[in-house]
C-alpha positions as CSV (number, residue, x, y, z in Angstrom):
1,M,65.4,78.3,89.9
2,R,65.4,82.0,91.0
3,L,67.6,84.4,89.1
4,A,69.7,84.8,92.0
5,A,70.6,81.2,92.2
6,R,71.3,81.1,88.6
7,L,73.6,83.9,88.9
8,V,75.7,82.0,91.3
9,I,75.7,79.0,89.2
10,A,76.9,80.9,86.3
11,A,79.6,82.8,88.3
12,L,80.9,79.4,89.6
13,S,80.8,78.1,85.9
14,L,83.0,81.0,85.0
15,V,85.6,80.6,87.6
16,V,85.8,76.8,86.8
17,G,85.8,76.9,83.2
18,G,86.0,80.3,81.8
19,A,84.0,81.2,79.1
20,A,80.3,74.6,67.9
21,A,75.4,71.0,64.8
22,G,71.9,71.1,64.2
23,C,69.6,68.9,62.3
24,S,69.4,68.5,58.7
25,A,66.6,66.3,56.7
26,A,64.9,65.6,53.6
27,S,61.1,65.7,53.7
28,G,59.0,62.8,55.2
29,A,55.9,62.0,57.2
30,A,54.4,64.1,59.8
31,Y,54.0,62.6,63.2
32,A,51.2,64.7,64.7
33,Q,47.7,64.7,63.5
34,D,48.0,68.6,63.6
35,A,51.4,68.7,61.8
36,A,49.7,70.6,59.0
37,R,49.2,73.8,60.8
38,P,50.5,76.5,58.4
39,M,53.6,78.7,59.5
40,G,52.3,82.5,59.2
41,S,52.7,85.8,60.6
42,T,49.7,86.0,63.0
43,S,51.6,87.6,66.2
44,T,50.7,90.8,68.0
45,P,52.6,93.8,67.4
46,V,56.2,94.2,69.1
47,T,55.9,94.6,72.9
48,A,58.4,96.3,75.2
49,M,58.8,93.4,77.5
50,V,58.7,89.6,77.5
51,P,55.4,88.3,78.7
52,L,54.8,87.9,82.3
53,S,54.0,84.4,81.8
54,A,57.8,83.7,81.4
55,R,59.5,86.4,83.2
56,G,57.7,85.8,86.5
57,K,59.1,82.5,86.9
58,T,62.8,83.3,86.7
59,T,63.3,87.1,86.9
60,S,63.3,90.1,89.4
61,A,62.8,93.6,89.4
62,G,66.1,95.6,88.7
63,P,66.9,99.0,86.6
64,L,66.4,99.3,83.2
65,L,68.9,99.7,81.0
66,Q,69.4,102.6,78.3
67,V,69.3,101.4,74.6
68,V,71.8,103.1,72.3
69,G,71.9,102.2,68.9
70,A,71.6,98.6,67.8
71,P,74.1,95.9,67.2
72,Q,76.0,96.1,63.8
73,G,76.7,93.5,61.4
74,V,74.3,91.2,62.4
75,K,73.0,88.9,59.4
76,A,70.4,86.8,60.9
77,K,66.8,87.3,59.5
78,E,65.3,87.6,63.0
79,G,66.3,87.9,66.7
80,I,65.8,89.3,70.0
81,L,67.8,90.2,73.1
82,V,66.3,90.5,76.5
83,D,67.5,91.7,79.9
84,A,66.3,88.5,82.1
85,A,66.2,90.5,85.2
86,T,63.7,92.9,84.1
87,G,62.2,91.3,80.8
88,Q,63.3,94.4,78.8
89,V,63.6,93.9,75.2
90,L,67.1,95.5,74.3
91,W,67.2,94.7,70.5
92,A,64.6,93.1,68.2
93,R,64.0,92.1,64.6
94,G,61.1,90.5,63.8
95,E,60.6,89.1,67.2
96,N,57.0,88.0,66.4
97,T,57.7,86.5,63.0
98,E,57.1,82.8,62.9
99,R,60.0,80.9,61.2
100,P,61.7,77.4,61.4
101,I,63.8,77.1,64.2
102,A,65.7,73.6,63.6
103,S,67.2,71.9,66.7
104,I,66.3,74.5,69.2
105,T,63.2,72.3,68.9
106,K,65.2,70.1,71.4
107,V,64.7,72.6,74.3
108,M,61.2,72.0,74.5
109,T,61.8,68.0,74.0
110,A,64.0,68.3,77.0
111,L,61.5,70.1,79.0
112,V,58.6,67.7,78.6
113,I,61.1,65.0,79.6
114,I,62.4,66.7,82.6
115,Q,59.0,67.7,83.7
116,A,57.7,64.1,83.5
117,G,60.8,62.8,85.6
118,G,62.4,59.5,85.8
119,L,65.9,61.0,84.9
120,N,67.5,57.6,86.1
121,R,65.0,55.3,83.9
122,Q,67.0,53.0,81.6
123,V,66.0,53.3,78.0
124,T,66.8,51.0,75.1
125,V,68.1,52.6,71.8
126,P,65.0,51.3,69.2
127,S,65.8,49.2,66.1
128,A,64.0,52.1,64.0
129,V,66.6,54.7,65.0
130,T,69.3,53.7,62.3
131,A,66.7,54.0,59.4
132,Y,65.4,57.1,61.0
133,V,68.9,59.0,60.9
134,A,69.5,57.6,57.6
135,K,66.3,58.6,56.0
136,Y,66.3,62.4,57.3
137,D,70.2,62.7,57.1
138,A,70.2,63.7,60.7
139,E,72.9,64.8,63.0
140,S,73.6,61.7,65.0
141,A,75.7,60.5,68.1
142,G,76.2,57.2,66.5
143,L,73.8,55.3,68.7
144,V,73.1,51.8,68.0
145,P,70.0,49.6,68.6
146,G,69.9,47.7,71.7
147,Q,72.2,49.8,73.6
148,V,71.0,50.9,77.1
149,F,71.2,54.4,78.5
150,T,69.7,56.3,81.3
151,V,67.5,59.2,80.4
152,D,69.8,61.5,81.9
153,E,72.6,60.3,79.8
154,L,70.3,60.6,76.6
155,L,69.4,64.1,77.5
156,H,73.1,65.1,77.7
157,I,73.9,63.5,74.2
158,M,70.7,65.5,72.7
159,L,71.9,68.7,74.3
160,V,75.4,68.8,73.8
161,V,75.9,67.1,70.4
162,S,72.6,67.8,69.5
163,A,71.9,64.3,68.3
164,A,68.6,63.4,66.7
165,D,69.0,59.7,67.3
166,A,69.1,60.6,71.3
167,A,65.8,62.5,70.5
168,Y,64.2,59.8,69.1
169,T,65.2,57.3,71.5
170,L,63.7,59.4,74.3
171,A,60.6,60.5,72.5
172,N,59.7,56.8,71.6
173,A,60.1,56.2,75.3
174,Y,58.0,58.9,76.5
175,G,55.3,59.2,74.2
176,P,55.2,56.4,74.1
177,G,55.8,56.6,70.4
178,L,56.7,59.9,68.5
179,P,53.0,60.8,67.5
180,A,52.3,60.9,71.4
181,F,55.3,62.7,72.4
182,V,54.8,65.6,69.7
183,A,51.3,65.9,71.0
184,K,52.8,66.5,74.6
185,M,55.2,69.3,73.2
186,N,52.2,70.8,71.5
187,A,50.1,70.7,74.5
188,E,53.0,72.1,76.5
189,A,53.7,75.0,74.3
190,A,49.9,75.8,74.5
191,A,50.1,75.6,78.6
192,L,52.7,78.2,78.2
193,G,51.0,80.4,76.1
194,L,53.3,80.1,73.2
195,T,50.6,80.4,70.5
196,D,52.8,81.0,67.7
197,T,54.9,77.9,68.3
198,H,54.2,74.7,66.9
199,F,56.2,71.2,66.7
200,T,56.0,68.3,64.3
201,S,59.1,66.6,65.4
202,P,61.3,66.0,68.7
203,D,64.5,67.2,66.9
204,G,63.4,70.2,64.6
205,L,64.0,67.9,61.2
206,P,62.0,69.8,58.3
207,Y,59.0,67.3,57.9
208,P,56.4,67.0,56.6
209,T,57.7,70.5,55.1
210,E,60.7,72.9,55.7
211,T,58.4,75.0,58.0
212,S,56.3,72.8,59.7
213,T,58.1,73.1,62.9
214,F,58.5,76.9,63.9
215,S,58.2,79.5,66.7
216,T,59.1,83.4,67.1
217,P,62.1,85.0,68.5
218,A,60.0,86.2,71.6
219,E,58.6,82.9,72.1
220,L,61.8,81.2,72.0
221,V,63.1,83.5,74.9
222,E,60.3,82.7,77.0
223,L,61.0,78.9,76.5
224,G,64.4,79.2,77.1
225,E,63.9,81.1,80.3
226,I,61.3,78.3,81.6
227,A,63.9,75.4,80.4
228,M,66.8,77.2,82.4
229,S,65.0,77.5,85.4
230,Y,65.3,73.6,85.8
231,P,68.9,72.8,87.2
232,E,68.6,69.4,85.2
233,F,68.5,71.3,81.9
234,S,70.8,74.4,82.8
235,S,73.6,72.2,84.4
236,I,73.7,70.2,80.7
237,V,73.4,73.2,78.5
238,D,76.5,75.2,79.5
239,L,79.1,71.8,78.9
240,Q,81.7,72.3,76.5
241,T,82.4,68.3,76.3
242,Y,80.6,65.4,77.8
243,S,82.0,62.0,78.6
244,L,80.1,58.9,78.8
245,P,82.0,55.9,80.4
246,A,81.3,52.3,78.7
247,G,77.8,50.7,79.9
248,D,75.2,48.3,79.2
249,G,76.0,47.3,75.5
250,H,78.0,50.5,74.6
251,S,81.6,51.6,74.5
252,A,82.6,55.0,76.2
253,Y,81.5,57.9,74.5
254,S,83.1,61.6,74.4
255,F,81.2,64.6,72.9
256,S,81.7,68.2,72.3
257,T,79.4,70.8,72.2
258,S,77.6,72.1,69.0
259,N,77.3,75.6,70.6
260,E,80.5,77.6,69.2
261,L,79.8,80.3,71.8
262,L,80.6,78.0,74.8
263,G,84.3,78.5,75.5
264,H,84.8,81.0,73.1
265,Y,82.4,83.9,74.5
266,P,83.0,84.7,78.1
267,G,79.9,84.4,80.0
268,V,77.8,82.2,78.1
269,I,76.0,79.6,80.0
270,G,73.9,77.9,77.1
271,I,71.6,77.1,75.5
272,K,70.8,75.5,71.9
273,T,71.9,75.5,68.4
274,G,70.3,74.5,65.3
275,Y,70.6,74.1,61.3
276,T,68.6,73.4,58.1
277,L,68.5,74.5,54.9
278,A,65.3,76.5,55.4
279,A,66.0,77.8,58.8
280,G,69.6,78.9,58.4
281,H,71.8,78.5,61.5
282,T,69.7,79.2,64.5
283,L,71.0,79.9,68.1
284,L,69.0,80.4,71.5
285,F,71.7,81.8,73.9
286,E,72.4,83.0,77.5
287,A,75.0,84.6,79.0
288,V,76.2,86.5,82.3
289,R,78.6,89.1,82.9
290,N,79.0,91.3,85.9
291,G,75.8,90.2,87.3
292,R,73.9,90.9,84.4
293,V,72.2,88.1,82.6
294,L,71.1,88.5,79.1
295,I,69.2,85.9,77.0
296,G,68.3,85.8,73.3
297,D,68.3,84.1,69.8
298,V,69.2,84.7,66.4
299,L,67.4,82.9,63.7
300,G,68.1,82.6,59.9
301,S,71.9,83.4,60.0
302,P,73.3,82.6,56.6
303,P,74.7,79.1,55.8
304,T,78.0,80.6,55.3
305,G,79.5,78.2,57.9
306,P,78.8,76.5,61.2
307,S,79.8,79.4,63.3
308,S,77.5,82.1,61.5
309,G,74.9,81.8,64.2
310,A,77.6,82.3,67.0
311,Q,79.4,85.0,65.3
312,D,75.8,87.1,65.2
313,A,75.0,86.1,68.7
314,A,78.4,87.4,69.9
315,K,77.7,90.7,68.2
316,V,74.5,90.8,69.9
317,L,75.7,90.0,73.2
318,T,78.8,92.3,73.1
319,W,76.2,95.2,72.2
320,G,73.8,94.4,75.1
321,F,76.7,94.1,77.6
322,A,78.0,97.5,76.8
323,L,74.7,99.4,77.4
324,P,74.5,101.6,80.3
325,Q,71.9,101.6,83.1
326,A,69.2,104.2,82.4
327,G,68.9,107.3,84.6
Protein backbone atom coordinates (compact mmCIF):
# COMPACT_ATOMS: atom_id res chain seq x y z
CA MET A 1 0.00 0.00 0.00
CA ARG A 2 1.36 3.41 -0.95
CA LEU A 3 2.09 5.96 1.81
CA ALA A 4 -0.74 8.27 0.73
CA ALA A 5 -3.29 5.49 1.18
CA ARG A 6 -1.86 4.60 4.57
CA LEU A 7 -2.16 8.24 5.65
CA VAL A 8 -5.86 8.21 4.77
CA ILE A 9 -6.42 4.99 6.71
CA ALA A 10 -4.46 6.30 9.69
CA ALA A 11 -6.44 9.55 9.69
CA LEU A 12 -9.72 7.64 9.61
CA SER A 13 -8.60 5.45 12.49
CA LEU A 14 -7.88 8.57 14.54
CA VAL A 15 -11.33 9.99 13.82
CA VAL A 16 -13.12 6.76 14.70
CA GLY A 17 -11.14 5.56 17.68
CA GLY A 18 -8.90 8.34 18.84
CA ALA A 19 -5.71 7.62 19.58
CA ALA A 20 -0.66 -3.17 26.66
CA ALA A 21 2.28 -9.28 26.47
CA GLY A 22 5.00 -10.73 24.55
CA CYS A 23 6.53 -14.12 25.06
CA SER A 24 8.35 -15.92 27.80
CA ALA A 25 10.01 -19.29 27.78
CA ALA A 26 12.55 -21.75 29.05
CA SER A 27 15.19 -23.16 26.71
CA GLY A 28 14.19 -25.98 24.37
CA ALA A 29 14.91 -27.70 21.08
CA ALA A 30 15.54 -25.69 17.90
CA TYR A 31 13.15 -26.01 15.00
CA ALA A 32 15.42 -25.07 12.10
CA GLN A 33 18.60 -26.83 11.07
CA ASP A 34 20.42 -23.52 10.89
CA ALA A 35 19.17 -22.44 14.32
CA ALA A 36 22.66 -22.40 15.77
CA ARG A 37 23.72 -19.29 13.85
CA PRO A 38 25.28 -17.06 16.55
CA MET A 39 24.13 -13.55 17.22
CA GLY A 40 26.89 -11.01 16.77
CA SER A 41 27.62 -7.48 15.67
CA THR A 42 28.46 -8.05 12.02
CA SER A 43 26.51 -5.14 10.56
CA THR A 44 27.70 -2.25 8.46
CA PRO A 45 28.32 1.16 10.05
CA VAL A 46 25.44 3.49 10.91
CA THR A 47 23.75 4.89 7.81
CA ALA A 48 21.75 8.05 7.24
CA MET A 49 18.69 6.52 5.62
CA VAL A 50 16.67 3.32 5.70
CA PRO A 51 17.79 1.11 2.77
CA LEU A 52 15.94 1.58 -0.50
CA SER A 53 14.87 -2.08 -0.46
CA ALA A 54 12.34 -1.15 2.21
CA ARG A 55 11.78 2.53 1.47
CA GLY A 56 10.80 2.01 -2.14
CA LYS A 57 7.88 -0.21 -1.19
CA THR A 58 5.88 2.26 0.86
CA THR A 59 7.34 5.76 0.84
CA SER A 60 7.64 8.86 -1.30
CA ALA A 61 9.88 11.90 -1.40
CA GLY A 62 9.34 14.71 1.07
CA PRO A 63 11.15 17.42 3.01
CA LEU A 64 13.80 16.38 5.50
CA LEU A 65 13.47 17.23 9.16
CA GLN A 66 15.92 19.26 11.21
CA VAL A 67 17.24 16.95 13.92
CA VAL A 68 17.63 18.87 17.16
CA GLY A 69 19.05 17.07 20.20
CA ALA A 70 17.79 13.61 21.08
CA PRO A 71 14.89 12.07 23.00
CA GLN A 72 15.50 12.19 26.73
CA GLY A 73 14.98 9.50 29.35
CA VAL A 74 14.91 6.56 26.92
CA LYS A 75 16.06 3.45 28.80
CA ALA A 76 16.05 1.02 25.86
CA LYS A 77 19.44 -0.46 25.00
CA GLU A 78 18.90 0.00 21.27
CA GLY A 79 16.37 1.68 19.03
CA ILE A 80 15.68 3.81 16.00
CA LEU A 81 13.19 6.38 14.71
CA VAL A 82 12.64 6.98 11.00
CA ASP A 83 10.56 9.42 8.97
CA ALA A 84 8.56 6.97 6.86
CA ALA A 85 8.09 9.48 3.99
CA THR A 86 11.78 10.04 3.34
CA GLY A 87 13.62 7.23 5.12
CA GLN A 88 15.54 9.82 7.14
CA VAL A 89 16.89 8.37 10.36
CA LEU A 90 15.98 10.87 13.07
CA TRP A 91 17.40 9.03 16.09
CA ALA A 92 19.36 5.82 16.52
CA ARG A 93 21.00 3.92 19.33
CA GLY A 94 22.89 0.84 18.16
CA GLU A 95 20.75 0.63 15.04
CA ASN A 96 22.84 -2.19 13.56
CA THR A 97 23.34 -4.14 16.79
CA GLU A 98 21.94 -7.66 16.74
CA ARG A 99 19.82 -8.55 19.77
CA PRO A 100 16.85 -10.78 20.64
CA ILE A 101 13.50 -9.36 19.57
CA ALA A 102 10.95 -11.54 21.43
CA SER A 103 7.42 -11.44 19.99
CA ILE A 104 8.20 -8.89 17.28
CA THR A 105 9.07 -12.16 15.55
CA LYS A 106 5.35 -12.59 14.89
CA VAL A 107 5.51 -9.77 12.32
CA MET A 108 7.53 -12.06 10.05
CA THR A 109 5.20 -14.97 10.82
CA ALA A 110 2.24 -12.89 9.72
CA LEU A 111 4.04 -11.62 6.61
CA VAL A 112 4.89 -15.15 5.41
CA ILE A 113 1.30 -16.27 5.94
CA ILE A 114 -0.28 -13.24 4.28
CA GLN A 115 1.97 -13.65 1.26
CA ALA A 116 0.99 -17.33 1.04
CA GLY A 117 -2.70 -16.40 1.04
CA GLY A 118 -5.72 -18.46 1.97
CA LEU A 119 -6.88 -16.27 4.84
CA ASN A 120 -10.35 -17.85 4.77
CA ARG A 121 -8.84 -21.34 5.11
CA GLN A 122 -10.02 -23.23 8.19
CA VAL A 123 -7.33 -24.55 10.51
CA THR A 124 -7.73 -26.97 13.40
CA VAL A 125 -5.77 -26.28 16.57
CA PRO A 126 -3.31 -29.21 16.84
CA SER A 127 -3.15 -31.51 19.85
CA ALA A 128 0.48 -30.57 20.59
CA VAL A 129 -0.32 -26.91 21.26
CA THR A 130 -1.17 -27.42 24.94
CA ALA A 131 2.17 -29.08 25.76
CA TYR A 132 3.98 -26.47 23.68
CA VAL A 133 2.51 -23.56 25.61
CA ALA A 134 3.15 -25.28 28.94
CA LYS A 135 6.72 -26.30 28.11
CA TYR A 136 7.79 -22.82 27.12
CA ASP A 137 5.60 -20.85 29.55
CA ALA A 138 4.35 -18.97 26.50
CA GLU A 139 1.81 -16.17 26.23
CA SER A 140 -1.42 -17.89 25.23
CA ALA A 141 -4.96 -17.13 24.10
CA GLY A 142 -6.18 -20.39 25.62
CA LEU A 143 -6.81 -22.18 22.33
CA VAL A 144 -7.96 -25.77 22.78
CA PRO A 145 -6.94 -28.67 20.51
CA GLY A 146 -9.68 -29.50 18.05
CA GLN A 147 -11.07 -25.98 17.82
CA VAL A 148 -11.37 -24.63 14.29
CA PHE A 149 -10.54 -21.06 13.25
CA THR A 150 -9.94 -19.31 9.97
CA VAL A 151 -6.41 -18.16 9.21
CA ASP A 152 -7.59 -14.56 9.44
CA GLU A 153 -9.01 -15.17 12.92
CA LEU A 154 -5.74 -16.77 14.05
CA LEU A 155 -3.75 -13.84 12.65
CA HIS A 156 -5.89 -11.47 14.69
CA ILE A 157 -5.39 -13.54 17.85
CA MET A 158 -1.63 -13.83 17.25
CA LEU A 159 -1.03 -10.15 16.57
CA VAL A 160 -3.49 -8.52 18.96
CA VAL A 161 -2.90 -10.62 22.07
CA SER A 162 0.57 -11.88 21.06
CA ALA A 163 -0.54 -15.48 21.45
CA ALA A 164 2.08 -18.18 20.92
CA ASP A 165 -0.60 -20.86 20.61
CA ALA A 166 -2.01 -19.03 17.58
CA ALA A 167 1.47 -18.66 16.08
CA TYR A 168 2.15 -22.38 16.65
CA THR A 169 -1.14 -23.34 15.02
CA LEU A 170 -0.51 -21.15 11.96
CA ALA A 171 3.10 -22.26 11.53
CA ASN A 172 2.13 -25.91 11.87
CA ALA A 173 -0.44 -25.48 9.09
CA TYR A 174 1.66 -23.35 6.74
CA GLY A 175 5.00 -25.18 7.03
CA PRO A 176 3.57 -27.66 7.12
CA GLY A 177 5.24 -28.24 10.47
CA LEU A 178 7.36 -25.80 12.44
CA PRO A 179 10.80 -26.65 10.94
CA ALA A 180 9.54 -25.96 7.42
CA PHE A 181 7.81 -22.77 8.47
CA VAL A 182 10.86 -21.37 10.26
CA ALA A 183 12.86 -22.12 7.11
CA LYS A 184 10.35 -20.04 5.16
CA MET A 185 10.76 -17.18 7.63
CA ASN A 186 14.52 -17.18 7.16
CA ALA A 187 14.17 -17.46 3.39
CA GLU A 188 11.90 -14.40 3.40
CA ALA A 189 14.39 -12.48 5.56
CA ALA A 190 17.14 -13.33 3.05
CA ALA A 191 14.96 -12.29 0.12
CA LEU A 192 14.32 -8.94 1.79
CA GLY A 193 18.03 -8.40 2.39
CA LEU A 194 17.71 -8.64 6.16
CA THR A 195 21.15 -10.15 6.61
CA ASP A 196 21.33 -9.52 10.36
CA THR A 197 17.96 -11.12 11.11
CA HIS A 198 17.48 -14.78 12.03
CA PHE A 199 14.57 -16.87 13.31
CA THR A 200 14.36 -20.16 15.19
CA SER A 201 10.64 -20.01 16.04
CA PRO A 202 7.41 -18.42 14.79
CA ASP A 203 6.77 -16.65 18.08
CA GLY A 204 10.07 -15.32 19.48
CA LEU A 205 10.39 -17.78 22.36
CA PRO A 206 14.04 -18.00 23.50
CA TYR A 207 15.17 -21.37 22.26
CA PRO A 208 17.48 -23.11 21.71
CA THR A 209 19.18 -20.18 23.45
CA GLU A 210 18.07 -16.78 24.72
CA THR A 211 19.54 -15.06 21.67
CA SER A 212 18.79 -17.53 18.85
CA THR A 213 16.13 -15.33 17.24
CA PHE A 214 17.45 -11.83 16.64
CA SER A 215 17.46 -8.76 14.45
CA THR A 216 18.61 -5.14 14.54
CA PRO A 217 16.66 -1.91 15.05
CA ALA A 218 17.27 -0.85 11.45
CA GLU A 219 16.19 -4.15 9.94
CA LEU A 220 13.07 -4.31 12.09
CA VAL A 221 12.00 -0.96 10.67
CA GLU A 222 12.42 -2.40 7.19
CA LEU A 223 10.34 -5.43 8.13
CA GLY A 224 7.71 -3.21 9.74
CA GLU A 225 7.39 -0.98 6.68
CA ILE A 226 6.94 -3.99 4.42
CA ALA A 227 4.39 -5.65 6.68
CA MET A 228 2.42 -2.40 7.07
CA SER A 229 2.14 -2.15 3.29
CA TYR A 230 -0.27 -5.11 3.43
CA PRO A 231 -3.78 -3.98 4.47
CA GLU A 232 -4.42 -7.47 5.87
CA PHE A 233 -1.66 -6.73 8.40
CA SER A 234 -2.10 -3.02 9.07
CA SER A 235 -5.82 -3.44 9.70
CA ILE A 236 -5.07 -5.86 12.56
CA VAL A 237 -2.17 -4.23 14.39
CA ASP A 238 -4.00 -0.99 15.14
CA LEU A 239 -6.87 -2.76 16.92
CA GLN A 240 -7.26 -2.09 20.63
CA THR A 241 -9.62 -5.03 21.04
CA TYR A 242 -10.68 -8.05 19.01
CA SER A 243 -13.91 -9.95 19.57
CA LEU A 244 -14.61 -13.33 18.00
CA PRO A 245 -18.08 -14.86 18.06
CA ALA A 246 -18.63 -18.49 19.00
CA GLY A 247 -17.66 -20.85 16.20
CA ASP A 248 -16.70 -24.42 15.34
CA GLY A 249 -15.90 -25.98 18.68
CA HIS A 250 -15.11 -22.72 20.48
CA SER A 251 -17.01 -20.20 22.53
CA ALA A 252 -16.87 -16.46 21.99
CA TYR A 253 -13.52 -14.76 22.60
CA SER A 254 -12.65 -11.17 23.46
CA PHE A 255 -9.05 -9.94 23.48
CA SER A 256 -7.27 -6.68 24.33
CA THR A 257 -4.10 -5.59 22.60
CA SER A 258 -0.70 -6.15 24.15
CA ASN A 259 0.42 -2.80 22.68
CA GLU A 260 0.02 -0.24 25.46
CA LEU A 261 0.58 2.65 23.05
CA LEU A 262 -2.71 1.95 21.29
CA GLY A 263 -5.48 4.07 22.72
CA HIS A 264 -3.06 5.92 24.97
CA TYR A 265 -0.68 7.69 22.58
CA PRO A 266 -2.51 9.74 19.93
CA GLY A 267 -1.75 8.68 16.38
CA VAL A 268 -0.30 5.21 16.99
CA ILE A 269 -1.40 2.70 14.33
CA GLY A 270 0.66 -0.37 15.41
CA ILE A 271 2.77 -2.48 15.38
CA LYS A 272 4.02 -5.23 17.77
CA THR A 273 5.25 -5.76 21.32
CA GLY A 274 7.46 -8.43 22.84
CA TYR A 275 9.15 -9.57 26.03
CA THR A 276 11.59 -12.21 27.24
CA LEU A 277 14.17 -12.06 30.02
CA ALA A 278 17.00 -11.72 27.51
CA ALA A 279 15.25 -9.33 25.14
CA GLY A 280 13.67 -7.14 27.78
CA HIS A 281 10.65 -5.24 26.54
CA THR A 282 10.63 -4.70 22.78
CA LEU A 283 8.28 -2.60 20.69
CA LEU A 284 8.07 -1.96 16.96
CA PHE A 285 5.77 1.02 16.43
CA GLU A 286 4.32 3.40 13.86
CA ALA A 287 2.37 6.61 14.38
CA VAL A 288 0.91 9.44 12.30
CA ARG A 289 0.33 13.03 13.29
CA ASN A 290 -0.40 16.07 11.12
CA GLY A 291 0.45 14.11 8.00
CA ARG A 292 3.84 12.95 9.33
CA VAL A 293 4.38 9.19 9.65
CA LEU A 294 7.12 7.98 12.00
CA ILE A 295 8.19 4.36 12.36
CA GLY A 296 10.70 2.97 14.82
CA ASP A 297 11.46 0.52 17.57
CA VAL A 298 12.92 0.25 21.04
CA LEU A 299 14.72 -2.94 22.10
CA GLY A 300 15.88 -3.94 25.55
CA SER A 301 13.70 -1.64 27.61
CA PRO A 302 14.14 -2.68 31.26
CA PRO A 303 11.77 -5.23 32.82
CA THR A 304 10.46 -2.70 35.35
CA GLY A 305 6.88 -3.21 34.20
CA PRO A 306 4.86 -4.21 31.13
CA SER A 307 4.67 -0.64 29.89
CA SER A 308 8.40 0.19 29.90
CA GLY A 309 8.71 -0.34 26.15
CA ALA A 310 5.66 1.82 25.50
CA GLN A 311 7.05 4.53 27.75
CA ASP A 312 10.33 4.57 25.80
CA ALA A 313 8.51 4.60 22.49
CA ALA A 314 6.29 7.48 23.59
CA LYS A 315 9.35 9.56 24.52
CA VAL A 316 10.93 8.87 21.14
CA LEU A 317 7.75 9.69 19.21
CA THR A 318 7.01 12.90 21.13
CA TRP A 319 10.52 14.12 20.39
CA GLY A 320 10.26 13.11 16.73
CA PHE A 321 6.92 14.80 16.09
CA ALA A 322 8.30 18.05 17.56
CA LEU A 323 11.13 18.26 15.01
CA PRO A 324 10.83 21.13 12.49
CA GLN A 325 11.31 20.77 8.78
CA ALA A 326 14.81 21.57 7.60
CA GLY A 327 15.43 24.78 5.72
